[in-house]
N, C-alpha and C positions, 0 to 999 in steps of 0.2 A: 617763491615764484607765486605769484596767481595762476587760476586758471588761461586767461585772456592773455596776462605776459608767455606763456609755456605755449598756446594756439600758436602767438604770431614766431615763436619763435622759432619749431616748427616748421612756421611755415617760409619762414623766411631760411631755414634750413634747407629746405625744401627748394627752391628756388637759386640759390645758391649753387647747390649741387646740379641741378640740370645746366647749370651756365657756366659753369667750370670742365664737364663732364662734355658740351657743345664746342668746347675749346679744342678738342682733344678731337676732333672731326675733321677741321682744313689745317692741321699741323701734322695730322698722319696722313693726310694724303697728301700736304706740302712734301716733304722728308720722305715717304717709302714709294709717291708714285710719280707726282710733278719729274723734281729730280735727277732718279735714275733715266726716266724715260723722254728729260730734253737733254742731259749727259754724257749716257751710255751708249753704247753701238756694239752692240752685241757679237762679241766676230771679231772685231777687230778694235785691236788694246791702242794704233799709233789714235785714232779721232776720238778714243774715247777720252788720251790722257790732256790729248790737247784739247778736248771741249773742260775738259774741269777746271787747266790751265786759264785756258779765254772765260771759261764764269768759275775764279776761285771763291766769291763771296759767295755765290749762290750756295756750291757747292759745302761751302762753312754755314751756312744759312739751314743746311737739310740736319746739319748735326744738331747746331744748335735745339730746331726743333725739334730733335728726338729727343735730345734731354731734357728738354723741356715738356713734354710730353708727360715724359715719368716721374718729373716731380707734382705735376699738377696732377696727377693720375692715380701717389700718396695724397692729395687732401680730399680726392676723391672718392675714393675707398673707404676715407675715412669718416669720412661726411655719408657715406651712404649704411655702414656701421651703424651711425649714429639712429638715422631713419630706419633702416631694418631691424636692429635687438630686439623689441618687444615683440617682434614676429619667432624669432629662433636664436636665442645668440649665440649655437655651438654652429649654427649653418653659416649667422653671418660672420662670426671667428673665420669661418675656412674659406668665405668668399675673401674677403679681408689679407691671407695667407698666401691663399696661392696668387694675387697681383702684387704684394711687395715679394716674392720670390721672382717675378716677371723683374723689376720694377729695377734692380743691381744686372740682372742677363744683358736688359736690352739697351741700358748707359753702357758698359763694358763695351759692349758689342759695336761702341763709334768707335772704339779703339782701330778698328778697321779702316773705318773712311777716314780716321785720321793717318792712319800709316798709309794712304795711298797719297797725301797731302807730303807727308815726310820725301817720302819714294821722287815722287816731282820739284818737291823743293831748291832742287842743286845742291845742297851743303859738301861738304868736300869730303867728308868719311864716301860720299854713295859715289866719286869720279873710280873708285876700281870695278865698281859695272859703267858697262857700256850703256847708251841710250837707250838701245833698243832694250836689251835685260830689263832694264827700270821699268819700260812702259810693257812689257810683259806682265811683269810682276804686281802691277794696277789693276787686271781682273782678278786674278788671285785674291785681292785681297778684298772687292768690291763683291765676289765670289762668296769669301767666307760669312759678309755682311747680310749679305741675302740670306746663307746658313743661319747666323744670328740672329733672327728678325724670326726665321722659321722655329727655332727654338725658343724663341719668347713669347713667341704666339701659342704655342702648345698652353702655355701659364694663364695668357688673354683669353684664351679660348676655354680654362680649367676653374674659372672664378665668377663667369656669366653661368653656370649651373644653379650651383648655389642660392646665387645675385636673385636669379631666374624665381627659382624654388620661393624665396623670396616673398617675390613678386607677387605670387600665382598668390602664397596663402594668406596675404597680407592681408586683404582685405579693406584698403586706405588706396589701393593700386591698382589699377585691369590686369584681370588676370592675363588678357589675350599675351601683356607685356612680357608678364613672365613665358609665357608659352614662346615668345618670338629672342626671349634674352640666350633659354634653355637650348633653340633651334642656331643658336649662334652660336653656343658652345661648338657643338659639333661640326660644327662650317670648319669651325680654326682649327678643333685638332685635325679633320682630312686633312685642307691645306700642309698642315704643317707636315702632319709625317706622309704626304706624300713625294714630297724633291728624298726621300729619303730611301723610302721604296718601293719609289717608281721613278728615277729621278730621267727617261726618257718623254715622260707625259706631263704634261702644263696642268695642273689642276685648279680653278680657282674659283672656286665654289663661296670661298668666304662674301665672294665680292654679292653674294645673295641670298646671304642670312645672317648677314649685319645685321637690317631694320630695328632690332630691338635697342640693337644702341644708336640709335636716331631718335629713334618715340620717345623712348624713357626720358631723356632729357630734356627734350621738349613738353610730355606731360608735366614732369617736376619744373620748368619754369614757368611755363605756361600756367598748370594746373594747380600743379601741387600735391600733399598729400591730402584726402578727406581726412579732418583733425580729428575729428569726431572719432570714427573708428581706428587710430592710429592711438589716442591716447586710453579706449579703450583695449587695445594687445596690450597696452605699457601696463595697465590696472593690473591684466590680466596675467604677466612676465617678474611683476613686483616682489 
């Protein structure tokens, strides 16, 4: 591969990474924020069950979006590994490991959403339960799903620290993006552990610390990376 071909390849990789990373934002907002806010009525199992049945397709789409997010995550982290490996291979591997641990946790967590649909399906084997009993189980599985998200969020936070460190040290991406990513790591961690330690309080700090995950993909998509600096890093690490 000639120098020009390698430079074009890195530019293309950066832009594809930015595009895929940005896709995660609307998908995540749809599945984690919009659908629960639309269908779930806290403290009212009957209304929640009724909303889900009346908007079953919307609820199913939230499951599919959550699964797609995890599939896209795999490609994003592998592309980021290619971009950031020249900075520090071990930290890049740690970044990959943290995110890949989160993928099966998040995907299996969607079984809780599927269980809600099964409870409301009217299947013959559920006739031993009364309608009230089935409706009462719906919030249980929705709560389990929320706790599953909190567990996955631990690793969604952890992968940001090595990534932020690599971006900060890279020389081919703005340092401020690395700082914001590392801040985002702690935001996720605080919000993930808070429901287990302080269940009576609602902590939503990640809404204010996630900006690195928006600005980095935007930068990669629009500006790409400083290819000369990337090439220098690649030669140093060879």
